[in-house]
N, C-alpha and C positions, 0 to 999 in steps of 0.2 A: 636560386639564392641559397647560400649555406649559412647556418647560424652557429656561432660559438657561444655557449653559455658558460658563465663562471658563477659558481656558488661560493658565497663568502660566509665566514664564521658569524654567528649571531645575526644573520640576515635571512629573512624568509623568502624573498624574491631573488632569483638569479639576475645577473647583469648579462647583457648579450651584445654582440656586434655581428654584422653580416658581411659576407664576402660573396663575390659573383661566381668564382670558380672553386672547384674542389681543391685545386692546388693552393690557392691563396688561403682558403679556410684551413687546410692542413698545416700550412706554415704558421698561421696564428695559433692553432691548437697546440702545436709543438713548442711554440714560443711560451705559451702559458705553462705547459708541462715542465719545460726547462727552468722557468722562473720559480716554480714551486719546488723543484728538486734542489736548487741551490740553497745554501744555508744563509745567504745574504738576505737581509731585510731591505728590499728595494721597492721602488714604485714601478708598476707596469702600466703603461698608457696604451690604449687601443682606440682606434677610430672605426667608424662604420662606413662600409661602401654605399649602402642604401641611403643613409642619411649622413652625409659628410660632416655636418655640424655636430653630430652626436659623438661624443668622446667620453671614455671612462678611464679612470686611473685608480688602480687598486694596489694595496700593499701585498706583496707576494706571500708574506707569512699569514695572511688572512684567507687565502684561497683554500677551500675545502675540496672542491671537485670542479671538473670541466667536462663539457661534452660538445660534440659537433654533430650536426645533422642537416639534411637537406630539407629546407622549408616546404617546398612543393611536394616532395616525395613522401613526407610524413603524412600529409593530409590525404594524398591520393591513396595510400595503402591502408588507411584506417588505423594505423598505429600512431600513437602519440609519442613524441620523444620524451625521455626521462630516464632517471636513474633506477627506477624500480620496474621490474617486469613481473607480471602475474602469470602463473601457469594456468593453462586451461584445465578444467575439471571434466573428466569424461563421465557421461551419465549413462 
């Protein structure tokens, strides 16, 4: 399962939807990127593959950041998804 998270202005928690394949997730991720690049103030509506009843709608001018990651791969590698990466300090 792949997760696409969207961070909105003045909102502490990101919104997310899930896709079953990397191709579908990449399509949604690029859809979010294109919506933020356009100067139009429009509504972007997304639905979740895992929970079809889960839908989100966001104003494109409120999107601050987006990320895509594999849900099972992040847990298995010990790396948590996120926008901040910490460097390892050599001792």
